[in-house]
Structure formats: C-alpha cells, structure tokens
C-alpha positions, 0 to 999 in steps of 0.5 A, a space after each residue: 800757346 807757344 810763347 811763354 808770357 812768364 819767360 824764365 819762371 818755373 811755376 806760378 800758383 797760390 800757396 798758404 804759409 804758416 805764420 809765427 802764431 800757427 795761422 795759415 795765410 794765402 800768398 801768390 808764389 812765383 818760382 824762378 830759377 834762382 829764387 822763390 817769391 811770395 806776393 800778397 796777390 796776383 794783380 798788385 804784385 807786392 812782393 813781401 818775401 823772397 828766398 834765394 834757392 842758393 841758400 836752401 838746405 833741405 825740402 820735404 813733403 811733411 803731410 798728405 794734405 799738401 803741407 811741405 817745408 823748405 829749410 833755408 839758412 837759419 829759417 824754416 818755411 812752412 807751406 801748404 798746397 791745395 793737394 798732395 799732388 800740387 805740393 809734390 809738383 812744387 817740390 819737383 820744380 824746386 829740385 829742378 831749379 836747385 840742380 841747375 843752380 847747384 849742380 854739385 848737389 847729390 841726391 844723398 845729401 837730401 834727407 827725406 821726412 816722414 809725415 805722421 797722419 796725426 799731424 805731428 812734426 815730421 821726423 827724418 828717416 833713412 833711405 829713399 822715398 819708397 817709404 811713402 809708397 802705399 802697400 796696396 798699390 796694384 803695381 807691386 806685382 806687375 811685370 816691368 821688364 821691356 822685351 824689345 829694342 827701344 826706338 832709335 830716337 828715344 830719350 827714354 823708353 819703358 813699360 808704364 801701366 795706363 788706366 783704361 776704364 779703371 783697368 791698368 793695362 801695360 804699354 811701352 811708352 817711348 819719349 823723343 824730342 818730338 813725340 810721346 809714343 804708346 805701343 801695345 805688345 801683341 804676339 811679342 811685337 810692338 804695335 803703335 797704339 797712339 802718338 802724342 806730339 810734344 806740342 800737344 802736351 800741356 803738363 805732366 803732374 804727380 797724381 798720388 790719388 791713384 795709389 801712390 807716388 809712382 802714379 802721374 798723369 800727362 795732360 794733352 790737348 785731347 786726353 788725360 793719360 793716367 799712368 803708373 811707373 815702376 816706382 816713385 823715382 821712375 815716375 819723377 824721371 818721366 816727369 822731368 824728361 817730358 818737361 825738358 822735351 817740352 821746354 826744348 820744343 817751345 824754345 826751338 819754336 820761338 827761335 824759328 818764329 824769331 819773335 824775340 827779334 820782331 815783337 815786343 812783350 805787349 805784341 806777343 801778348 796780343 798775338 797770343 789772344 789772337 791765335 788762341 787754340 791755333 798757337 801751335 801753328 806759329 812754328 810753321 810760319 817761317 819754317 818749311 814743314 817736314 812731312 812725317 807720315 800718317 803713322 806719326 799721327 797714329 792714323 788720326 786726323 790732326 784736327 778732329 781725331 777721326 780715323 784716317 787712312 786707306 781703310 778709313 777716310 781719305 787723308 789730305 796733306 796740309 801744305 802749311 803744317 805738313 800734317 794730315 787731315 780728314 776731308 771735313 777738316 781739309 776742304 782743299 782751300 789754296 793759298 801761298 805758303 809763307 815759309 816756301 816763299 821766304 826760303 825758296 821764292 815759291 809763289 805756288 798756291 797749295 792746299 791747306 786745312 781749315 785750321 791753317 787757313 783760319 790761323 793765317 787769316 787771324 795773323 794776316 796783318 801782324 808783322 811777324 816775319 823779320 826777313 833779315 833774321 829768317 833769310 836775308 839772302 832772298 834780297 840778293 837772289 830775287 830781283 823783285 825782293 831787292 827792289 822792294 828792300 830799296 823802296 822800303 829803305 827809302 820809305 823809312 827815310 821819308 817817314 823820318 821827314 814826315 814824322 817831324 813835319 808839322 803840316 799834317 802830312 803824316 796823317 795823310 800818309 797813315 791813311 794810305 798805309 792802311 794800318 801798316 805803320 811798321 813800314 816806317 819803322 823797319 824795312 825787313 818786317 813783313 806780314 802774311 798780307 804783304 807776302 800775298 801781295 808780293 806773290 800777286 805783284 801788287 806790293 811793289 806798286 803799293 810801295 811806289 805810290 807811298 814813295 811818290 806821295 811822301 817825296 812830293 810832299 818833302 820837295 814842296 814843303 818849306 819845313 821839310 826842304 829846310 832839313 835837306 843837305 848841301 854836298 860836303 865835297 862840291 858845296 853845290 847849291 842843290 839841296 840833296 836828301 838821304 832817300 835819293 839813292 840814285 844821285 846821293 850817297 851817304 
C-alpha cells in the first residue's frame, strides 16, 4: 500500500540481544530517525530500553551468523539478526539515520570490524569493507565499464550483473524517480529489456548468500531481481538511492491524495484493508494521469504482465491510471474519472480497466476527496458546485441543531443520510459515489431533500427554536437562524 502506517519509522523487526550473562533474548525493535527502541513484544509494546542515535559512536557487523554491535557512550549493545543479510540491512538503515541526524560525520570516522569464524571477539582493521569480500566471487573478473550515455532522467546508471537461470548476465540499470529500467547491450546499442515502476518495488536488501557484500536483491510485486554490483560500496549506493526514490514516490503519492488532511489514522488503516493489492491506484484518485507510452511498461500489460503491442495483443489505455492493459484486463467498462471531474469539470464517461473499476467500487463510499485542498476554485468556476457548497454549509449548520436536540430527529436524518455522516462534519469532503451523483445531476436533489427535512424539524421543534437568535441591530421579535443564508448574515 502507499500509506505507511508506521510513518517515521525506518525499520521494524525482531532481534536478539546478548545479556550480561551471555544469554541471548529476543526483542521487538523499532528504528526511528533519532533512536532505537527495544520492546518485550510487538503487541503489548512495553518499551524496555531506548538508545539515542546521537550518542552512537560506532557500529559493525561482527560475525557471519548475523551478529552485529552498536557502541554508545559508555555502553556496547550486542545484537543478532536471523541472518547476515538482515544484519546488514539493519546497519544500512542505522547509517542512513546517523547521516541525517549527524550530517557532519564522515565515512573515515568509522572503524570496520573483522569477524573471526571461530566466534572470537571482533578486532578493528584498517581500510574499507572490501576485506569482507569473498575471494571466489564470480564478479572479480567481469567488465563494469558502461559504454553509453546515461538516460536523461537517470539518478544513477551503471552496469549490474543479474542472475538469469544461475548465469550472471550484464545489464545496464538506470534509476529515475519513476522507474528502474533494465537495458540489454546488443550491437553496441542500449535496448530496453524491462522496466519496473517505483510503485511496484517493495524492498531492496543485501543478499550475501549469493557470494558477498556486493550482491543484493530488488523485490518487486512481480519478480525478485538478484543483482551483483562492482563492489560493496556500489551495492550500498544502489540500496540507498532506490530507497530514497521509493520514499519520494510514497510521499508525493500521499500528498496527491491529501490523506493527511482528510483521514485520521484509524481511517487510513481501514482504507488499507479495503483496497489491499490495489493500493497503488490511490495516487490517481485526485491527480490526472499522464500517459507515458507502451515503452515505459516494456510492452507488458500492467495487470497480468502479458506481452502487448502491435505484434501481440492490442493494448488498451485505462483512463483512470494512464496505464496500458490487454483485452482480458480491460473490458471497456466506462465511468466518470474523479480527477478529471475535480480539475476540469469533465463529466465524460471513459473506459477503465477491471482493476481500476474494482478499486473505485472498493472506495466508492469513502470520503477521501477534500475539495478545499485539491481544487477549491471549482466552486467559483462551476455554478452547480457553488450551489452544492452552499447547501453543504447549510446542512452542517442544521446538523448542529439536530445533534443537540433530544427529540430523536438525528436518528431519522441518519437514515436519510445513508451512512454519509461526513456530510454533517465537513462541507468539502466527497466520495466517489458523490462525484458520480453530481455527474448524473441527482446529488443536488438529494441535498435539498435533507435540507427540507432538517429545516422543517428546526422550525417546528420547541427545543430547537429556543436555540434561535434575535437580530442584534433591530431587535425584531422574529427568530433567525444561521442556516438562513438568504435573510441572515452572521
């Protein structure tokens, strides 16, 4: 999913810690940008210790079985991960946090510890981490020289070897803020072999089991790429940059969705459970998609990975996401596109893929769109939306009366609202169902029926009329109410 329920945390997981008597005990650990916290277990969340990263003096992998150590002021913390790869990933994340909270720290201030296979204490050695590399790594005699100009949008581009059926094959990998592209070299030309959208990348991890610290793997939603870099530093650089590109993507997707302004934490968790594997489509809910072309998808269907193009199955464009699908994943179902209605008042029904149609059905009744944050100018430019805003503001003021009334009128209004209680809370929140009804011309009629019921109650209820007002200027005996926009000014 796009939204991170553990916002701000860099890594979660279980680690064993060695006590004073040499006994290892398992703890649940959380790494935040400023500290490492140890909990007795994941559910009770009883924090037993916390260590400030500002006080961290050194860190190192001390054994191939996943043991590593952190040295704080006056205290040494011995930890053990389930594997060496997991330990290296913890050390990677801790280093990232340290560089952010202590940017003045230079690499040459760290000391690298060499572990002995017999389990003895680690001893500091001079030089870089290349001492940990295996002598039998197949990449020692490989060609790492790129012979082509990098892509224009590339953050990083270099030769990486990929494991294809236990054979290491060279490719040029190019990382941008949107994609990780993989090029073959044929007749001295770069030919796009595959492309992985940043949104499909789930994680990037070290994998020393493949031969040493220069190896790592990229886990996507459809494949696991086993890769080899020229050396350990190059592998660490790839892991860092891919994570940063992924974080930038997630942050921009959340900003586009405006979840921070329209959903509380509980609602975000509920939303994640509703959309499940379709969560990446959230980014297109309020942002008009940009058509990128078939080559950006490597001529592969965005739904089932089937080959599409002029020589294969006919590609079909999804108007909701801007991605291409095969005729099995796109059945020409039509619907109003929320982002186009919000930004351009485009009420045209367009063809969408089955995945997008299912997603829109899953979130149909969730008030995810805060029009004040996304495009408040729509109220001024579209007369119908201006009238709807006026009615929504009146309904909110009327709701304040019915909520305080003991007559039970709120219960009847709730039935008429049909689970849209957000209509009484914020006049700018809309669901996909609301937008469809606006396009069909029935939403305004629905609001008028609610206003008529609520205002009739207020005027005829002895309790509600006593909460009316007298004009402070002319002191007329007529009772006035704040929802009477035509005759009353607040």
